[in-house]
Residue, then its C-alpha position, 0 to 999 in steps of 0.5 A: x500500500x502506497x504512502x498516500x493510501x496509508x495516510x488516508x487510512x490512518x487519518x480515516x481510522x482516527x476520524x472514525x474512532x473519534x466519531x465513535x467516542x462522540x457517539x458513545x458520549x451522546x447515547x445512554x448506554x444503559x438503554x442500549x443494553x436493554x434494547x439488545x436484550x429484546x432482539x428476536x433471532x428469527x427476524x435477524x435471520x430473515x433480515x440477513x437473507x434480504x441483505x445478501x439477496x440485495x447484493x445477489x440481485x445487484x450482481x445479477x445486474x452486473x452479470x447482465x452488463x458484463x455479457x456484452x464482453x463475456x458470459x460469466x456464471x452468476x455465482x462468480x459475479x456474486x462472489x467477485x462483487x462480494x469480495x470487492x465490496x469487502x475490500x471497499x468496506x475495510x479499505x475505503x479507497x475504492x480499490x474494490x472496483x479494481x479487485x472485481x476486474x482483477x478476479x475476472x482477468x485472473x479467472x476468465x482472461x478478460x482484460x481489466x480495461x474491458x471489464x472496468x466499464x461494466x463496474x462503473x455502469x453497475x455503480x451508476x445504476x446504484x445512484x438511481x436510489x437518490x431518485x427513489x428517495x426524492x420520489x418518496x418525500x411527498x408521501x412521508x411526514x418527515x422534517x428535512x433538517x439542514x444536514x439532510x438537505x445538504x446530503x440530498x443535494x450532494x447525492x443528487x449531484x453525484x447522480x447527475x454527473x454519473x448519468x451524464x457521463x453514461x448518456x454522453x458516452x452513448x450520444x457524444x463519445x467524441x466529447x467524453x474522449x476529449x474531456x477524459x483526454x486531460x488525464x492522458x496529458x497529465x500522465x507521464x510520457x511513457x504511459x500516454x499511449x497506454x492511457x489513451x488506449x485504455x480510455x478509448x476502451x473504457x468509453x467504448x464499454x460505456x456505450x452499452x445500452x445503445x440500441x438495447x432498450x430491453x437490457x436497460x429496462x432490466x437493469x433498472x428493474x433489478x436496481x429497484x428490486x435491490x433497493x426494496x430488498x435493502x429497505x426490507x432488510x433494515x425494516x426487519x431489523x426494526x422488527x427484530x427490536x420490536x420497534x414499529x416504524x413505517x416501511x416507507x420511512x425505513x426505506x427512505x432513511x436506509x437508502x439515504x444511508x446507503x447512498x452516503x457511502x459514495x462520500x468519503x468514509x472511515x474504514x468499515x464506516x466506523x462511526x459514520x453509520x452511527x451518526x447518519x442514523x442519528x441525523x436521519x432517523x432521530x433528528x429527522x424522523x423523531x425516533x429516540x436516539x437510544x432506539x436509533x443507536x441500538x438498531x444501527x449498532x446491531x445492524x453494523x455488527x451484523x453486516x460486518x459479519x455477513x460481509x466478512x464471511x461471504x467476502x472471505x469465501x469469495x477470496x478463497x474461491x477467486x484468489x487471495x493474490x490481489x490482497x497481497x498486491x493491495x497491501x504491498x502497494x503493487x499496481x493492479x492493472x490488466 
């Protein structure tokens, strides 16, 4: 791992620890223990299945996008996605996206430059969740505090930029190439030819849905199913604690929390998840801070376990070598 990433992780970890300390000083720990004693295991099991199911549906969408370059078993894309997500969770420098492409290169002999556009497109569909959130606002009795308004504005900007790049790649490929060519000019002379070739392959890959409306419709449908499964997972966590709350409110709030992962995060979302829960569900939805904190603390532990177990299995299946490359600071390319 290079010096810049080490500094980033160190600073991020310190910020995360600081956020956890502040959170612990803000919540009544005695009430937290009481809430934990109420947990109903059956709801936790169903919640876990929904959580993994949401990732499976998204891996199906990625598999659909990848078919332009190569047909890969759905099992493989799910495991590759979970391995990459685990890396992004532990080391939030977005190296997980390259890990997914490295898995494909290693196990299916498809160059990383050819598979990387599919990862970008797949992630772009995840930004559709912000449209779902905005659509839900008129149907909910919520108080949009300044922090929520800022978060919504930032996420909407991310959505606009991502979708604009996709649309321009389909309709004005030459314009996208001119904009991205700035990266070529900034790169060392010895790498310029290679960079230009990779960027051309990348933009060609973005032009996936031209004359293929059915594939676009399926990708949108799978995205919506994934969002609903996410909401159902978090709703079942509420049920596990015996806390009655509107499904639409839970869907709105948890989708916002998920969307916030597009912003810089401490490793393993340490502290950031807990404060996002307070901002959205406690300050915004009037859920008590102790119940909101209990739900997020438990959900944070549960998702870390699920992601860790499935992610470790994914690396055992697809290859551990890429982890050594990341931690040694070696270049992941193809």
